[in-house]
C-alpha positions in Angstrom: -4.0 -14.0 -35.2 -1.5 -15.2 -32.7 0.2 -11.9 -32.7 -3.2 -10.2 -31.7 -3.6 -12.7 -28.9 0.0 -12.1 -27.7 -0.6 -8.3 -27.9 -3.7 -8.6 -26.0 -2.1 -10.6 -23.2 0.8 -8.0 -23.1 -1.7 -5.2 -22.7 -3.6 -7.1 -19.9 -0.4 -7.9 -18.0 0.8 -4.2 -18.3 -2.6 -3.0 -16.8 -2.4 -5.4 -14.1 1.0 -4.4 -13.4 0.3 -0.6 -13.2 -2.7 -1.3 -11.2 -0.7 -3.2 -8.6 1.8 -0.3 -8.6 -0.8 2.1 -7.8 -2.1 0.0 -4.9 1.4 -0.1 -3.6 1.9 3.6 -3.9 -1.4 4.4 -2.0 -0.3 2.4 1.1 1.8 4.6 3.3 5.0 3.3 4.9 4.7 2.2 8.5 6.1 4.7 11.0 7.4 3.2 14.4 6.4 5.3 17.4 9.1 6.7 19.8 8.6 9.2 22.7 10.2 11.7 20.3 7.6 11.1 17.6 5.6 14.4 16.9 2.1 13.4 16.2 -0.3 15.4 14.1 -3.6 13.5 14.4 -6.8 14.9 12.8 -8.7 11.8 12.4 -8.3 8.1 13.5 -9.3 5.8 10.8 -8.6 2.3 12.3 -6.9 0.8 15.2 -5.5 -2.9 15.1 -7.0 -5.3 17.8 -4.9 -6.2 20.8 -3.7 -9.6 21.0 -5.0 -11.8 23.7 -1.6 -12.6 25.3 0.1 -11.6 28.4 3.1 -9.7 26.8 3.9 -6.4 25.1 2.7 -6.6 21.5 2.7 -4.3 18.4 -0.4 -2.5 17.5 -1.1 -0.3 14.7 -3.1 3.0 14.3 -4.2 4.3 10.7 -4.8 8.0 11.0 -4.9 11.2 8.6 -3.1 14.4 9.7 -4.4 18.0 9.5 -3.3 18.2 5.8 -5.3 14.9 4.9 -2.2 12.8 4.5 -2.7 9.2 5.7 -0.3 7.5 8.1 0.2 4.1 9.8 1.8 4.2 13.2 3.0 1.2 14.9 3.3 1.1 18.6 3.8 -1.3 21.6 0.8 -2.2 24.0 0.3 -4.7 26.8 -1.9 -7.7 25.4 -5.3 -8.5 26.7 -4.4 -11.9 28.0 -3.2 -11.0 31.4 -5.5 -11.8 34.5 -5.2 -10.8 38.0 -6.0 -14.4 39.5 
């Protein structure tokens, strides 16, 4: 009986590890934007919110290219916390 329980626990942990590996593989690597970056944007999926600071901050855009591959692009933007007064 102990062997059966141990076998069941090993099976569940193996399935959980395989599921975690699949999620990790589905997430594309973050690409950092430069002026030389050749962009192929067919569909923007999401854009991260810009921080409320008066400074240059990182932002990310998730998009699909014309072949349907998903990309995450990190770039720099001016924060929303600056005022003219």
